[in-house]
MDAnalysis code that builds the backbone (N, CA, C; Angstrom):
import MDAnalysis as mda
import numpy as np

u = mda.Universe.empty(684, n_residues=228, atom_resindex=np.repeat(np.arange(228), 3), trajectory=True)
u.add_TopologyAttr("name", ["N", "CA", "C"] * 228)
u.add_TopologyAttr("resid", np.arange(1, 229))
u.add_TopologyAttr("resname", ["MET", "PHE", "LYS", "THR", "THR", "LYS", "ALA", "ILE", "LEU", "LEU", "LEU", "ILE", "GLY", "LEU", "THR", "PHE", "CYS", "ILE", "PHE", "ASN", "ILE", "ALA", "CYS", "THR", "GLN", "GLN", "SER", "GLN", "SER", "LYS", "VAL", "LEU", "ASN", "GLU", "VAL", "LEU", "THR", "LYS", "ASP", "ASN", "LEU", "SER", "THR", "ILE", "VAL", "GLU", "LYS", "VAL", "GLN", "ASN", "ASP", "LYS", "THR", "VAL", "SER", "LYS", "GLU", "GLN", "ILE", "ASP", "PHE", "LEU", "ALA", "ASN", "GLY", "ILE", "ALA", "ARG", "PHE", "ILE", "ASP", "SER", "PRO", "ASP", "SER", "LEU", "TYR", "ASN", "LYS", "THR", "LEU", "ALA", "LYS", "ILE", "ILE", "GLU", "GLU", "GLN", "LYS", "GLU", "PHE", "PHE", "ARG", "ASN", "SER", "SER", "LEU", "ASN", "ALA", "LEU", "SER", "GLN", "SER", "VAL", "ALA", "ARG", "LEU", "GLU", "LEU", "LYS", "ASN", "SER", "LEU", "GLU", "VAL", "GLU", "PHE", "SER", "GLU", "LYS", "LEU", "LYS", "ILE", "ASP", "SER", "ASP", "THR", "LEU", "GLN", "ALA", "ASP", "GLY", "VAL", "ARG", "PHE", "THR", "MET", "THR", "ASN", "LEU", "THR", "GLY", "LYS", "ASP", "ILE", "ASN", "PHE", "ILE", "LYS", "GLY", "GLU", "ILE", "ARG", "ILE", "VAL", "ASN", "LYS", "ASN", "ASN", "GLN", "LEU", "VAL", "LYS", "VAL", "ARG", "PRO", "ILE", "ASN", "TYR", "VAL", "ASN", "ILE", "THR", "PHE", "LYS", "ALA", "GLY", "GLU", "LYS", "VAL", "THR", "GLN", "GLN", "GLU", "LEU", "TRP", "THR", "HIS", "GLU", "LYS", "ASP", "ASN", "GLN", "TYR", "ASP", "VAL", "ALA", "LEU", "ARG", "ASP", "THR", "LYS", "GLU", "LEU", "ILE", "ALA", "TYR", "TRP", "VAL", "PRO", "GLU", "THR", "ILE", "SER", "PHE", "ALA", "ASP", "GLY", "THR", "LYS", "ILE", "SER", "ILE", "GLU", "PRO", "LYS", "ASN", "LYS"])
u.atoms.positions = np.array([
    [40.968, 41.733, 4.779],
    [40.107, 41.343, 5.981],
    [39.702, 40.430, 5.192],
    [39.267, 40.323, 4.067],
    [38.285, 39.043, 3.315],
    [39.362, 37.777, 3.684],
    [40.549, 37.580, 3.117],
    [41.301, 37.219, 3.261],
    [41.561, 36.632, 4.860],
    [41.437, 37.395, 5.494],
    [41.467, 36.273, 6.786],
    [40.514, 35.800, 7.425],
    [39.360, 36.304, 6.898],
    [37.926, 35.375, 7.167],
    [38.179, 34.119, 6.664],
    [38.624, 34.245, 5.086],
    [38.359, 33.124, 4.723],
    [39.511, 32.201, 5.397],
    [40.384, 32.810, 5.769],
    [41.497, 31.522, 6.346],
    [40.845, 30.997, 7.770],
    [39.973, 31.820, 8.547],
    [39.321, 31.174, 9.509],
    [38.573, 30.222, 9.380],
    [37.474, 30.324, 8.465],
    [36.715, 29.869, 8.006],
    [36.903, 28.298, 7.588],
    [38.026, 28.388, 6.704],
    [39.009, 27.019, 6.296],
    [39.792, 26.222, 7.428],
    [40.046, 27.100, 8.966],
    [40.576, 26.404, 9.646],
    [39.727, 25.574, 10.603],
    [38.251, 26.563, 10.492],
    [36.906, 25.950, 11.379],
    [36.735, 24.684, 11.012],
    [36.449, 24.464, 9.517],
    [36.222, 23.590, 8.306],
    [37.272, 22.297, 8.716],
    [38.492, 22.756, 8.879],
    [39.740, 21.612, 8.997],
    [39.711, 20.817, 10.250],
    [39.168, 21.419, 11.263],
    [39.200, 20.972, 12.412],
    [38.071, 20.371, 12.629],
    [36.832, 20.723, 12.268],
    [35.551, 20.275, 12.375],
    [35.830, 18.665, 11.433],
    [36.480, 18.900, 10.362],
    [36.736, 17.040, 9.643],
    [37.268, 16.588, 10.601],
    [38.745, 16.903, 11.021],
    [39.677, 16.555, 11.726],
    [38.778, 15.366, 12.836],
    [38.093, 16.569, 13.836],
    [36.895, 15.887, 15.023],
    [36.125, 15.163, 14.469],
    [35.545, 14.871, 13.297],
    [34.652, 13.869, 13.092],
    [35.293, 12.672, 12.542],
    [36.373, 12.646, 11.709],
    [37.293, 11.250, 11.513],
    [37.536, 11.149, 13.028],
    [37.873, 11.729, 14.207],
    [38.790, 11.395, 14.985],
    [37.567, 10.449, 15.820],
    [36.348, 11.134, 15.799],
    [35.213, 10.629, 16.461],
    [34.579, 9.085, 15.355],
    [34.791, 9.086, 14.382],
    [34.621, 7.831, 13.802],
    [35.618, 6.671, 14.500],
    [36.996, 6.840, 14.169],
    [37.960, 6.210, 14.150],
    [37.361, 5.839, 15.858],
    [37.098, 6.901, 16.771],
    [37.124, 6.036, 17.963],
    [36.084, 5.447, 18.341],
    [34.701, 5.206, 17.686],
    [33.507, 4.521, 17.809],
    [33.977, 3.090, 17.233],
    [34.558, 3.236, 16.677],
    [34.979, 1.985, 15.720],
    [35.649, 1.184, 16.776],
    [35.242, 0.168, 17.291],
    [35.905, -0.881, 18.551],
    [36.801, -1.504, 18.111],
    [37.988, -1.523, 18.634],
    [38.937, -2.970, 18.413],
    [39.003, -4.401, 18.536],
    [37.356, -4.618, 19.125],
    [37.185, -5.715, 19.230],
    [36.182, -6.363, 18.027],
    [35.762, -5.241, 17.262],
    [35.043, -5.370, 15.787],
    [36.310, -6.047, 15.202],
    [37.683, -6.111, 15.508],
    [38.554, -6.663, 14.433],
    [38.513, -8.206, 14.739],
    [38.105, -8.693, 15.687],
    [38.679, -9.840, 16.795],
    [38.355, -10.662, 15.598],
    [38.786, -12.017, 15.122],
    [37.943, -12.915, 14.616],
    [37.893, -14.093, 15.374],
    [36.175, -14.467, 14.618],
    [35.568, -15.640, 15.784],
    [35.875, -16.979, 14.894],
    [36.336, -17.855, 16.158],
    [36.614, -18.989, 15.911],
    [35.710, -20.145, 16.939],
    [35.911, -21.542, 16.708],
    [34.868, -21.973, 17.699],
    [35.701, -22.229, 18.271],
    [37.068, -21.762, 19.282],
    [37.772, -21.894, 20.490],
    [37.569, -20.560, 21.270],
    [36.814, -19.458, 20.316],
    [36.971, -18.467, 21.316],
    [35.330, -17.292, 21.594],
    [34.169, -18.703, 21.356],
    [33.254, -17.888, 21.586],
    [32.914, -17.145, 22.716],
    [32.855, -17.448, 23.816],
    [32.535, -17.216, 24.872],
    [33.917, -15.978, 25.351],
    [34.932, -15.504, 24.843],
    [35.997, -15.008, 25.285],
    [35.203, -13.864, 24.293],
    [34.867, -13.788, 23.119],
    [34.438, -12.926, 22.225],
    [33.050, -12.339, 22.776],
    [32.375, -12.618, 23.600],
    [31.496, -12.648, 23.837],
    [31.741, -11.504, 25.266],
    [32.528, -11.939, 25.925],
    [33.046, -11.305, 26.886],
    [34.074, -9.854, 26.615],
    [34.520, -9.554, 25.534],
    [35.038, -8.339, 24.872],
    [34.107, -7.695, 24.479],
    [32.968, -8.112, 24.133],
    [31.741, -7.137, 23.345],
    [31.479, -6.595, 24.761],
    [30.585, -7.745, 25.734],
    [30.003, -7.114, 27.228],
    [30.963, -6.041, 27.783],
    [32.210, -6.036, 27.661],
    [33.318, -5.345, 28.179],
    [33.391, -3.601, 27.464],
    [33.175, -4.229, 26.528],
    [33.566, -2.811, 25.623],
    [32.407, -1.829, 25.136],
    [32.186, -0.864, 26.118],
    [31.439, 0.151, 25.591],
    [31.286, 0.927, 24.553],
    [32.349, 0.865, 23.595],
    [32.358, 1.411, 22.472],
    [31.306, 0.664, 21.633],
    [31.359, -0.355, 21.589],
    [30.394, -1.235, 21.185],
    [28.766, -0.900, 20.846],
    [28.285, -0.313, 20.015],
    [27.078, 0.047, 19.785],
    [25.563, -0.851, 20.367],
    [24.712, -0.522, 20.638],
    [23.490, -1.746, 20.673],
    [23.252, -2.013, 19.417],
    [22.963, -1.240, 18.452],
    [22.959, -1.569, 16.968],
    [23.784, -2.355, 16.661],
    [24.991, -2.278, 16.846],
    [26.396, -3.490, 16.209],
    [26.221, -4.423, 16.806],
    [25.709, -4.524, 18.524],
    [25.318, -5.911, 18.979],
    [24.510, -6.604, 18.359],
    [23.409, -5.886, 18.129],
    [22.100, -6.527, 17.664],
    [22.389, -7.036, 16.185],
    [23.285, -6.290, 15.410],
    [23.391, -6.861, 14.618],
    [24.424, -8.634, 14.413],
    [25.461, -7.962, 15.097],
    [26.129, -9.693, 15.622],
    [25.374, -10.647, 15.850],
    [24.517, -10.406, 16.655],
    [23.370, -11.309, 17.217],
    [22.760, -11.900, 16.447],
    [21.871, -11.332, 15.513],
    [21.273, -11.789, 14.351],
    [22.318, -12.474, 13.353],
    [23.351, -12.064, 13.175],
    [24.321, -12.484, 12.122],
    [24.426, -13.721, 12.465],
    [25.240, -13.957, 13.925],
    [25.301, -15.336, 14.267],
    [24.591, -16.458, 14.395],
    [23.128, -15.743, 14.597],
    [22.196, -16.481, 14.659],
    [21.794, -17.148, 13.627],
    [21.909, -16.566, 12.443],
    [21.581, -16.805, 10.820],
    [22.238, -18.225, 10.676],
    [23.101, -18.565, 11.487],
    [24.236, -19.019, 10.763],
    [24.418, -20.246, 11.759],
    [23.487, -20.507, 12.645],
    [23.610, -21.222, 13.755],
    [23.774, -23.123, 13.374],
    [23.151, -23.137, 12.299],
    [23.210, -24.792, 11.844],
    [24.106, -24.991, 10.652],
    [24.724, -24.107, 10.438],
    [26.010, -23.635, 9.416],
    [27.161, -22.899, 10.119],
    [27.591, -23.102, 10.960],
    [28.464, -22.594, 11.833],
    [29.864, -22.124, 11.047],
    [30.538, -23.147, 10.133],
    [31.674, -22.960, 9.231],
    [31.461, -21.584, 8.474],
    [30.233, -21.163, 8.303],
    [29.788, -19.850, 7.326],
    [30.332, -18.471, 8.480],
    [30.257, -18.653, 9.497],
    [31.101, -17.895, 10.798],
    [32.222, -17.763, 11.029],
    [33.028, -18.743, 11.245],
    [34.179, -18.805, 11.431],
    [34.929, -18.245, 10.401],
    [36.628, -17.741, 11.292],
    [37.441, -16.969, 10.641],
    [36.887, -15.570, 9.937],
    [35.867, -15.065, 10.251],
    [35.799, -13.737, 10.266],
    [35.707, -13.151, 11.168],
    [35.828, -11.542, 11.074],
    [35.980, -10.582, 11.614],
    [34.461, -10.595, 12.328],
    [34.235, -9.834, 13.698],
    [33.192, -9.198, 14.031],
    [32.391, -8.116, 13.184],
    [33.392, -7.586, 13.165],
    [32.816, -6.353, 11.728],
    [32.301, -7.165, 10.561],
    [32.992, -7.914, 10.252],
    [32.234, -8.484, 8.832],
    [31.284, -9.050, 8.806],
    [30.707, -9.889, 10.265],
    [29.591, -10.514, 10.252],
    [28.694, -9.430, 10.320],
    [28.594, -8.107, 11.126],
    [28.049, -7.004, 11.449],
    [27.615, -6.590, 9.560],
    [27.971, -6.261, 9.168],
    [28.293, -5.949, 7.813],
    [27.763, -7.083, 6.748],
    [27.636, -8.228, 6.795],
    [26.651, -9.111, 6.158],
    [25.981, -9.429, 6.794],
    [25.234, -8.674, 7.782],
    [24.011, -8.730, 8.629],
    [23.460, -7.547, 8.207],
    [24.040, -6.659, 7.722],
    [23.405, -5.403, 7.415],
    [22.710, -5.410, 6.346],
    [24.015, -5.881, 5.389],
    [23.511, -6.157, 3.878],
    [22.348, -7.268, 3.781],
    [22.085, -8.198, 4.585],
    [20.952, -9.260, 4.589],
    [19.631, -8.355, 4.907],
    [19.826, -8.107, 5.854],
    [18.214, -7.053, 6.246],
    [18.044, -6.020, 5.289],
    [18.804, -5.063, 4.869],
    [19.216, -4.463, 3.554],
    [17.795, -5.124, 2.375],
    [18.285, -6.594, 2.109],
    [17.927, -7.269, 1.029],
    [16.608, -7.833, 1.278],
    [16.414, -8.040, 2.467],
    [15.180, -8.487, 3.402],
    [13.960, -7.421, 2.990],
    [14.332, -5.997, 3.477],
    [13.543, -4.800, 3.314],
    [13.601, -4.631, 2.134],
    [14.224, -4.707, 1.233],
    [14.137, -4.658, -0.116],
    [13.030, -5.730, -0.768],
    [12.903, -6.544, -0.553],
    [12.016, -7.877, -0.871],
    [10.774, -7.463, -0.728],
    [10.950, -7.180, 0.765],
    [9.353, -6.942, 1.290],
    [9.013, -5.579, 0.750],
    [9.595, -4.633, 0.557],
    [9.299, -3.722, -0.213],
    [8.504, -3.849, -1.732],
    [9.654, -4.609, -2.701],
    [9.209, -5.118, -3.567],
    [7.975, -5.841, -3.714],
    [7.782, -6.406, -2.463],
    [6.324, -7.498, -2.457],
    [5.229, -6.746, -2.120],
    [5.093, -5.978, -1.714],
    [4.542, -4.686, -1.046],
    [3.768, -4.018, -2.371],
    [5.012, -3.857, -3.139],
    [4.274, -2.692, -4.331],
    [3.454, -3.532, -5.569],
    [4.106, -4.955, -5.532],
    [3.806, -5.635, -6.741],
    [1.979, -6.177, -5.950],
    [2.354, -5.958, -4.655],
    [0.546, -6.634, -4.383],
    [0.055, -5.661, -4.956],
    [0.094, -4.267, -4.329],
    [-0.430, -3.348, -4.818],
    [-0.856, -3.118, -6.479],
    [-0.326, -3.456, -6.996],
    [0.105, -3.320, -8.699],
    [-1.451, -4.566, -8.768],
    [-0.944, -5.675, -8.610],
    [-1.812, -6.785, -8.611],
    [-3.499, -6.817, -8.476],
    [-3.397, -5.785, -7.456],
    [-4.571, -4.873, -6.699],
    [-5.256, -4.507, -7.823],
    [-4.515, -3.156, -8.428],
    [-4.983, -2.196, -9.028],
    [-4.895, -3.122, -10.603],
    [-5.012, -4.101, -10.815],
    [-4.807, -4.683, -12.043],
    [-6.254, -5.608, -12.515],
    [-6.467, -6.315, -11.400],
    [-7.407, -7.308, -11.336],
    [-8.253, -7.552, -10.263],
    [-9.928, -6.993, -10.866],
    [-10.834, -6.871, -10.046],
    [-11.510, -8.373, -9.553],
    [-11.684, -8.869, -8.502],
    [-12.541, -10.371, -8.746],
    [-13.501, -10.204, -7.677],
    [-14.744, -10.207, -7.839],
    [-15.781, -10.395, -7.006],
    [-16.529, -12.120, -7.056],
    [-16.721, -12.532, -5.794],
    [-17.672, -13.449, -5.322],
    [-19.165, -13.598, -5.547],
    [-19.621, -14.026, -5.945],
    [-21.379, -13.806, -6.180],
    [-21.856, -15.026, -5.537],
    [-21.275, -16.362, -6.051],
    [-22.123, -17.237, -5.049],
    [-21.511, -18.774, -4.973],
    [-21.701, -19.376, -3.913],
    [-21.218, -20.954, -4.068],
    [-21.997, -22.031, -4.266],
    [-21.217, -22.856, -5.151],
    [-21.670, -23.574, -6.278],
    [-21.791, -24.969, -5.313],
    [-23.023, -25.752, -5.940],
    [-22.891, -27.557, -5.403],
    [-23.618, -28.122, -6.535],
    [-23.142, -29.269, -6.664],
    [-23.323, -30.091, -7.634],
    [-23.848, -31.301, -6.933],
    [-24.839, -32.337, -7.314],
    [-25.889, -33.747, -6.893],
    [-26.121, -34.386, -7.696],
    [-25.292, -35.331, -8.525],
    [-26.043, -35.460, -9.181],
    [-25.804, -37.644, -9.402],
    [-26.355, -38.312, -10.251],
    [-26.305, -39.413, -10.245],
    [-24.272, -39.805, -10.215],
    [-24.184, -39.002, -11.199],
    [-22.699, -38.955, -11.769],
    [-21.491, -38.449, -11.491],
    [-21.918, -37.501, -10.460],
    [-20.790, -36.056, -10.029],
    [-21.594, -35.268, -9.029],
    [-20.600, -35.296, -7.833],
    [-20.674, -34.608, -6.584],
    [-19.664, -33.399, -6.684],
    [-20.180, -32.110, -6.629],
    [-18.697, -31.441, -6.838],
    [-19.049, -29.803, -5.884],
    [-18.191, -28.984, -5.511],
    [-18.556, -27.938, -5.220],
    [-17.740, -26.845, -5.666],
    [-17.633, -25.429, -5.704],
    [-17.646, -24.476, -6.460],
    [-17.870, -23.150, -6.051],
    [-17.288, -22.199, -6.670],
    [-17.952, -20.662, -6.424],
    [-17.901, -20.102, -7.682],
    [-18.649, -18.967, -7.815],
    [-18.986, -18.545, -9.245],
    [-18.344, -16.818, -9.077],
    [-17.588, -16.339, -9.419],
    [-17.162, -14.604, -9.618],
    [-16.747, -14.362, -10.771],
    [-16.969, -12.931, -10.562],
    [-16.532, -12.148, -12.052],
    [-15.159, -11.347, -11.931],
    [-14.116, -11.386, -12.770],
    [-13.247, -10.590, -12.794],
    [-13.247, -9.714, -13.828],
    [-12.409, -8.751, -13.661],
    [-12.138, -7.407, -14.428],
    [-10.811, -6.967, -14.750],
    [-10.771, -6.890, -15.828],
    [-9.382, -6.466, -16.336],
    [-9.495, -4.978, -16.037],
    [-8.439, -4.654, -14.791],
    [-8.740, -2.782, -14.684],
    [-7.203, -2.090, -15.406],
    [-6.748, -2.867, -16.254],
    [-5.579, -2.092, -17.048],
    [-5.866, -1.668, -18.273],
    [-5.354, -1.083, -18.884],
    [-5.135, -0.850, -20.019],
    [-4.795, -1.774, -21.382],
    [-4.324, -3.098, -21.128],
    [-3.257, -4.103, -21.504],
    [-4.261, -5.258, -21.320],
    [-4.550, -6.394, -22.022],
    [-4.739, -7.540, -22.387],
    [-3.573, -8.710, -21.506],
    [-4.566, -9.266, -20.583],
    [-3.871, -9.822, -19.551],
    [-3.884, -11.128, -20.527],
    [-2.396, -12.391, -20.447],
    [-2.511, -13.719, -21.170],
    [-2.113, -14.682, -20.129],
    [-2.223, -14.295, -18.921],
    [-1.456, -15.503, -17.839],
    [-1.743, -14.425, -16.449],
    [-3.206, -15.690, -15.239],
    [-3.363, -15.300, -14.086],
    [-3.133, -16.100, -13.400],
    [-2.658, -16.367, -12.252],
    [-1.906, -17.061, -10.963],
    [-2.513, -16.962, -9.798],
    [-3.256, -17.373, -9.165],
    [-3.202, -17.059, -7.640],
    [-3.932, -18.266, -7.015],
    [-4.877, -17.731, -5.934],
    [-5.897, -18.835, -5.177],
    [-6.923, -18.138, -4.608],
    [-8.293, -19.266, -4.590],
    [-8.981, -18.712, -4.052],
    [-8.998, -19.072, -2.240],
    [-9.143, -18.569, -1.453],
    [-9.243, -18.860, -0.131],
    [-10.921, -18.290, 0.456],
    [-11.160, -19.470, 1.021],
    [-12.961, -19.041, 1.634],
    [-12.892, -19.597, 3.017],
    [-13.149, -18.482, 4.070],
    [-13.026, -18.554, 4.907],
    [-14.650, -18.368, 5.799],
    [-14.553, -18.865, 7.233],
    [-15.728, -18.818, 7.501],
    [-16.390, -17.383, 8.335],
    [-17.246, -16.892, 9.087],
    [-17.345, -15.848, 10.086],
    [-16.334, -15.770, 11.048],
    [-15.837, -16.522, 11.387],
    [-14.523, -16.395, 12.532],
    [-13.151, -16.312, 11.556],
    [-13.024, -16.087, 10.496],
    [-11.887, -15.865, 9.753],
    [-10.990, -17.575, 9.859],
    [-12.210, -18.250, 9.726],
    [-11.247, -19.849, 9.849],
    [-10.910, -20.398, 8.303],
    [-9.928, -20.606, 7.710],
    [-10.028, -21.062, 6.753],
    [-10.519, -22.536, 6.315],
    [-11.704, -22.703, 5.651],
    [-12.416, -23.641, 5.393],
    [-11.786, -24.035, 3.551],
    [-11.505, -23.498, 2.766],
    [-10.508, -24.115, 1.666],
    [-9.505, -23.141, 1.134],
    [-9.004, -23.646, 0.153],
    [-8.246, -23.396, -0.764],
    [-7.952, -23.796, -1.856],
    [-8.218, -22.706, -3.035],
    [-8.294, -23.383, -4.875],
    [-7.201, -22.801, -5.487],
    [-6.289, -23.417, -5.686],
    [-5.146, -22.643, -6.798],
    [-6.042, -22.377, -8.293],
    [-5.317, -21.225, -8.568],
    [-6.225, -20.814, -9.808],
    [-5.155, -20.668, -10.932],
    [-5.102, -20.920, -12.152],
    [-3.985, -20.804, -13.045],
    [-4.785, -20.771, -14.333],
    [-4.840, -19.726, -15.074],
    [-5.387, -19.135, -16.589],
    [-4.230, -19.198, -17.352],
    [-3.965, -20.029, -18.501],
    [-2.512, -20.022, -19.190],
    [-3.386, -19.890, -20.293],
    [-2.504, -18.687, -20.981],
    [-2.634, -18.486, -22.287],
    [-4.114, -18.301, -22.700],
    [-4.469, -17.188, -21.753],
    [-5.805, -16.482, -22.021],
    [-5.687, -15.364, -22.730],
    [-7.033, -14.960, -22.890],
    [-7.009, -13.429, -24.132],
    [-8.156, -12.719, -23.216],
    [-7.487, -11.692, -22.478],
    [-8.413, -11.164, -21.406],
    [-8.264, -9.705, -21.821],
    [-9.156, -9.082, -22.531],
    [-9.099, -8.083, -22.932],
    [-8.936, -6.784, -21.776],
    [-8.650, -5.884, -22.380],
    [-8.187, -4.734, -21.450],
    [-9.652, -4.346, -20.916],
    [-9.920, -3.757, -19.933],
    [-10.892, -3.685, -19.346],
    [-12.354, -4.232, -19.306],
    [-11.942, -5.351, -19.844],
    [-13.222, -6.551, -20.092],
    [-13.786, -7.271, -18.721],
    [-15.034, -7.451, -18.526],
    [-15.456, -8.016, -17.249],
    [-16.006, -9.650, -17.791],
    [-15.749, -10.591, -17.234],
    [-15.973, -12.117, -17.456],
    [-16.278, -12.644, -16.384],
    [-17.238, -13.646, -16.483],
    [-17.767, -14.696, -15.161],
    [-17.247, -15.768, -15.315],
    [-16.703, -15.932, -14.124],
    [-15.899, -17.544, -14.313],
    [-16.417, -18.138, -13.408],
    [-16.444, -19.606, -13.391],
    [-16.285, -20.566, -11.667],
    [-15.471, -21.436, -11.785],
    [-15.466, -21.917, -10.803],
    [-14.193, -22.932, -10.427],
    [-14.999, -23.846, -9.243],
    [-14.947, -25.461, -10.280],
    [-15.497, -26.326, -9.574],
    [-14.487, -27.730, -9.289],
    [-14.693, -28.181, -8.347],
    [-13.830, -29.278, -7.944],
    [-14.324, -30.336, -7.249],
    [-14.520, -31.448, -7.241],
    [-14.909, -32.757, -6.878],
    [-15.061, -32.821, -5.254],
    [-16.430, -33.188, -5.022],
    [-16.439, -33.180, -3.326],
    [-16.094, -34.266, -2.721],
    [-15.526, -34.278, -1.892],
    [-15.045, -35.371, -1.123],
    [-15.660, -35.364, 0.047],
    [-16.633, -36.641, 0.131],
    [-17.363, -36.810, 1.485],
    [-16.918, -36.987, 2.884],
    [-15.351, -37.421, 2.485],
    [-15.129, -37.656, 3.811],
    [-13.772, -36.860, 4.425],
    [-13.824, -35.559, 3.354],
    [-12.883, -34.411, 3.434],
    [-13.365, -33.457, 4.528],
    [-12.884, -33.098, 5.576],
    [-13.562, -32.308, 6.474],
    [-13.821, -30.668, 5.859],
    [-12.780, -30.170, 5.701],
    [-12.649, -28.930, 4.709],
    [-14.227, -29.185, 3.676],
    [-14.111, -30.277, 2.807],
    [-15.400, -30.143, 1.967],
    [-16.905, -30.219, 2.236],
    [-17.002, -30.857, 3.682],
    [-17.869, -31.045, 4.275],
    [-18.175, -29.697, 5.216],
    [-17.447, -29.092, 5.289],
    [-17.371, -27.542, 5.970],
    [-17.915, -26.687, 4.860],
    [-17.465, -26.862, 3.694],
    [-17.690, -25.811, 2.494],
    [-19.276, -26.347, 2.177],
    [-19.684, -27.307, 2.557],
    [-21.034, -27.408, 2.259],
    [-21.903, -27.019, 3.066],
    [-21.441, -27.163, 4.280],
    [-22.186, -26.830, 5.928],
    [-22.621, -25.489, 6.355],
    [-21.051, -24.941, 5.936],
    [-21.350, -23.332, 6.558],
    [-22.221, -22.511, 5.521],
    [-22.885, -21.865, 6.184],
    [-23.911, -21.001, 5.370],
    [-23.136, -19.684, 5.542],
    [-22.863, -18.994, 6.002],
    [-21.804, -17.894, 6.159],
    [-20.629, -17.823, 5.935],
    [-20.199, -17.721, 4.365],
    [-18.959, -18.080, 4.333],
    [-18.516, -16.884, 3.280],
    [-17.032, -16.337, 3.238],
    [-16.496, -15.294, 2.870],
    [-14.890, -15.937, 1.572],
    [-15.361, -15.469, 0.415],
    [-14.277, -16.086, -0.904],
    [-13.256, -14.701, -0.586],
    [-11.581, -15.166, -0.787],
    [-11.195, -13.853, -0.853],
    [-10.154, -14.540, -2.237],
    [-9.877, -13.236, -3.318],
    [-9.024, -13.775, -4.066],
    [-7.699, -13.164, -3.589],
    [-6.592, -13.727, -3.912],
    [-5.174, -13.992, -3.465],
    [-4.217, -14.323, -4.464],
    [-3.808, -13.047, -5.866],
    [-3.162, -12.833, -6.323],
    [-1.705, -13.278, -6.324],
    [-0.979, -13.865, -7.432],
    [0.241, -14.062, -7.306],
    [1.289, -13.205, -8.329],
    [0.610, -14.094, -9.382],
    [1.066, -13.365, -11.014],
    [0.034, -13.155, -12.122],
    [0.366, -11.882, -12.675],
    [-0.158, -11.417, -13.762],
    [0.777, -11.476, -15.077],
    [0.424, -11.875, -15.886],
    [1.535, -11.434, -17.379],
    [0.427, -10.922, -18.136],
    [0.927, -9.766, -18.935],
    [0.397, -9.215, -20.065],
    [0.653, -9.867, -21.406],
    [-0.236, -9.115, -22.028],
    [0.471, -9.942, -23.980],
    [1.630, -8.927, -24.284],
    [1.887, -7.877, -23.569],
    [3.023, -6.816, -24.291],
    [4.426, -7.830, -23.178],
    [4.346, -8.464, -22.550],
    [5.359, -9.421, -22.268],
    [5.806, -8.378, -21.008],
    [5.028, -7.489, -20.045],
    [5.483, -7.431, -18.830],
    [4.634, -8.138, -18.329],
    [5.093, -8.365, -16.419],
    [4.500, -9.270, -15.305],
    [4.384, -8.392, -14.064],
    [3.672, -8.808, -13.702],
    [3.525, -8.447, -11.900],
    [3.762, -9.845, -11.167],
    [4.346, -9.784, -10.422],
    [4.472, -11.180, -9.737],
    [4.938, -11.055, -8.157],
    [4.572, -11.643, -6.821],
    [5.082, -11.566, -5.740],
    [5.851, -12.752, -5.582],
    [6.315, -13.402, -6.703],
    [7.022, -14.825, -6.439],
    [8.643, -13.848, -6.371],
    [9.217, -14.659, -5.619],
    [10.639, -13.974, -5.657],
    [11.250, -14.403, -6.642],
    [12.371, -13.420, -7.039],
    [13.104, -13.366, -8.571],
    [14.282, -14.077, -8.032],
    [14.718, -14.936, -9.152],
    [15.746, -15.577, -9.212],
    [17.296, -14.676, -9.524],
    [18.130, -15.159, -8.474],
    [18.952, -13.878, -8.402],
    [20.348, -14.654, -9.451],
])
């Protein structure tokens, strides 16, 4: 009896596998094996339109894959539609992985360095006219920081950008847990509308936008694209 039951179960399993393989083969449209050339573009579109086994997802991948190379069509020609679809899938996957990596890096940067702005600065003297901001920076990590790169963005109450100031601190020794007061000054240009707006606008908000932080132990957090 046990042998009979086992045989039945094996037969059911085999049937299920054959059914799945058949369905998979059936869902793979023959039109996807067509090779794209500059002479058959309209014909390919018609074939895809008339083939109901081509899924919406496959059509979307194909459309995006072709659109991506509009300015360099030689990268598309002499490839099957299936190949274009697979390449576009890989492109989307890599884009998503890059977005994930950048999101995590931004979170790590935020958890590593705290920046609090305290006041807007203005210098007017016989020899110098300058604008700036004063702020405090806190190393939130348990490691010394030796490099900081980012920018200060200053906006008005309507969230309109007033000033962007790049920041680069190179070969520094910013101890773990340390809090320091910094100030950034730049020459005031009276003919620069943004410098004038910075001085004339009372209600301003300054944001710290980090890009890269390097540590004394050789580790680094960065949102900058990695070279492949």
